[in-house]
N, C-alpha and C positions, 0 to 999 in steps of 0.2 A: 556674685553667684555662689551659692552655698554648695559645697561638695557633699556627696552622699555619705562619705565616711564621717562627716561631721553632723549628720542628720539621723534621727531615729526614723527608720523606714517602716511604715505600717503595712504596706502592700505585701500580700503573700502570693505564692505561685507554686504550682505543682512541679514545673520543670522550667528549663531555660531554652527550649527549642525555638526556632524561628525568631531569633533576635530577642529572646526572653519573654515573648508573649504567649500566654496560654489561655484556654477556655476550660473551666471546670465542668465536670460531668453532671453534678447535681444542680438543678435549676430551681432552688427553693427561694433564694433571695437575690437581691441585686448584686451582692458580693459574689454569688455563684454565676450569675448570668454574664456579667461584664468581664472581659478578658483583663488579666493583670500582668504586670511585668516583674521580673526579678531585677533588682537594682545591683549593678556592678560597682565595685569600688571607684572606678574612674568616672562614673556618671555624675551628672550635676543637674541642678535646677536653673532654668533661665529666669528672666525678669518676670515672666508671667506665672512662675511657679510650676512650670511643667517639667517633668523629668526628661532629660536629654541624654543622648548617647555620648559617652566620653571618647569614642573613637571617631564617629562621623560628625558629631555635633548636632544631629537632627533630633527633634522631639521624639520620645518614645511613648507619649500619651497626648491626648487632646481632651478639652473640656466637652462635656456632654452637650448635644444639641438642645435647643430650647424646647423642642417638641417631645423630649424624652419624658415618660410618665413621672409624675411627682413622687410616686412611691419609690422610684429608682433614684431620683435626684436627692431625696432625703438621706439616702445611704451614702452616696458618693457623688462627686461632681465631675469625675473624669474617667476615661477609659484608655486602655493601652492601644497603641497603633505601632506598626513596625517602623523603626527608623530606617535610614538608608542601608545600614548593615543588615538589619533584619529582613528588609525587603529583598535584598540581594540573595539571602539564604532561601527565602520563600520562592523567588524566581528560579533559583538553581534547582530546588527540589521539584518544583512543578515541571521544569524542562526535563529533568531526569525521569520523572514518572511518565510524562508524555512520550519520551523516547522509548521507554520500556514497553509501554502499551502499544506504541506503533510497531516496535520490533516483533512483539507477540502477534499482532494482527497480521503483519506481512508474512510471518512464518506460517500461520494457519492458511492464509490465502494462497501462498505458494505451494504448500502441500496439497491443498485441494485442487489447484490448477494442474500441477505436473505429476502428482502421485509419486511413483518411484523413479521417475525420469530425472535423476539428480543432475546429470550433465546439462540437460536442457535448461534446468532451473537456474543455472549460473550465467546464461547468455544475457548480455546487456549491450546497449549501444556503445558503451565505453570499451568493450573488449571485442568489437566486431572484426578486428584484424583485416583491414584493407577493404571492407565491404561498404564503406560509408557512402560511396556514390549511389549504390543500390538502396541504401537504407534511408535516404533523405525523405522520400515520400512517406515511408513508414514512420519515421520520427515526427514528421509534420502531422501525420494522422493522430499520433498520441498527443501532440501539442494542441490539437483542435478537438480533443476528446469530447468535451461538453457539447459541441456543435454536431459532431458526427453521431454521437449517441442519441441526441434528440431526434435526428433524422433517420436513425437506424441504418446508417451507411457503413459498409465494410469494405474489405479488400480481397482481391483475387491475386495471390502471389504465385505466378506460374513460371515454368521453365524446366530445364533438364535436371537430372539427378545431380545432387551435390553442389548446386550453385548458391546455396545459402538461404533458401526459402524458409526452412524450419527455424534457422538461426534468427532470421529477421522477425518472424512471428513471435518467437520466444522473447526477443528484445522488447517488442511491444507489450507482451504480457507482463514481463517483469517491471517495466516502467509504469504501467498502469496499476499493478499491484502495490507498488511503492506509494501510490496515491490513494490506496484503499479501495480500488476498484476490483470487484469479484470477476475473475477470469477462469475459464476452464479450457484447457488445451488437450486434445486427445485425437487418436485415430479412430475412425468410425468402426474399424474392426474390433476395437476394445469394447465398444457399445454392443455390436452385433454378437460378439462371442460371450457376452455376459449372460449369466443364468436369467431365465425369463422373469423370476421374481425380483431381480435386481435392476432389470432393464427399465422398468417404469419409473423407479426412483431416479435413475441416471438421466432418463429423458426429462424429468422434471427439473433436475439440476441444470441441465443444458439449456432449458428454456428460461430459467430464472436468473442465471448469472448475467452480469452486465455485458460481458463479451465472451463469445464462444469462438474458439479457434479449432478448426478441423484440419489436422495435418495429413498430408498425403491423400487428399481427396481423389477418388477415382481408382485407386489401387485395387479396391475390393468390389468395384462396380462391374460385375460380370454375371449376375444371376438375378432373376426376376424377384425372388424373395428378398435378396439384399437390397435391390433397388427400392422396394416398397418400405423396407426398414429405414433406409436413408431418407426417403421422402418424409417419413414421420418426423425425423430429426429436423430436417430443413423446414418443413411446414410448421412445426411447433415453434421454431424460432421466428419464422416469418409472421405467424399470428401474434406473437408477443411484440413484434416491431422493434426487436433489439438487433444490434449489429453482429456481423459474422465475418471472420477472416478465414479464408481457405488457402492452403498451399497445395499445389497440384502439379503433376507432370503432364497433365492433359493439355494439348494445344488449344488455343482459343476457338479454333474451327469446330471442335467437339461441342463446346458450349453454344456456339452460334447455329449449329446444324444438328439438333438431336435426332436420333434415329427411330425412336418409338415414343409412345405416350408417357411411359414412366420417365424417360429422359426429359421430355418436354415439360412435365410437371415440376421436376427438380430444377432443371437448367433455367427455366423461365424465372423462377424465384431467385436463383442465384444471380441472374443478370441484374435483377432489381436490387437485391440485397448487397451485392459486391460490385458497385458501378466502377470503381477504380481498379484497373488491371495493371499490375507491375511485373514486367519481364525480368527474370533473373537468368542471365546467360553467362557464358564463359566456361572456363575449364572446371571440371569436377574438383571441388575443394578437398574432398576426401582423398583423392589420388595425390594431391599436392601434400597433404598432411602425412599420407602413408610414405611418400618418398622422403620427407623430412625425418620422420620417425625411424625409417629404415637406416638412414645415415647415422642417426644418433645411436641406434642400437648396435650397429656395426662397430662404431667407435667404442661403445661400452664393452662389447664382447671381445674385440680383437685389439683394441687400442689404436687402430688405424682408421683413417678417414675413408669413407666409401668412395 
């Protein structure tokens, strides 16, 4: 095998990125069209006369296929390909670019989903802090996302204040966002309190996103005007056939026994859209956290345990 440093190398190249393979910008001749390699001192030619990498030993070029136009084959009989080293660089760069694009996409989806609710945006299944028994169905919901999305199925996460409903819904949102799924999570009061000119755009966003999460449903449900606005949101989602998750302090009896026509219109749709009801019970987690933080702060301020 003839060493490159013993051979006059006629191939030219603009740079040596991606294992030495480049593609020139001007496409006037075969020399411009076909990628070429820079030859390194340790490279060599194999028995077939193909340039090989001196590090991995794999060919850095191949003969042109028989169906290549004759006008090209008259100029040269081979073109560059990545050796194992070059392919590793290519794969690494592709993975890096894909990771960057994914991170940018997730950031945008998360900002669109949570807005300024930075704390909620950090909730994940991995940091659920002892809630896993309550989260199993929610986790399975995410695991079967393609199926539940196709059927338009959602969840009704209900129970007392501070039992982890919002945390669970945010875990589902973040897990789906990591998969590139568009999610919006908001309180209906945010929609109702928006200026009229912004409300229509927000309504459209809530209808078009893959998953809508309404947090604390029912807190604002005490006025006929509000009920009608809520119906617009629910009905818009219903007509789009897309899934909805609600978190609510309302007992199931309220959904099962609506008191007026407005409630009937909304609750009947919610019954169909959120067939899986998951009870979150137990002690108010906020009280537990408050007690823990009080003890930590007492120690910080006094140096003594509470």
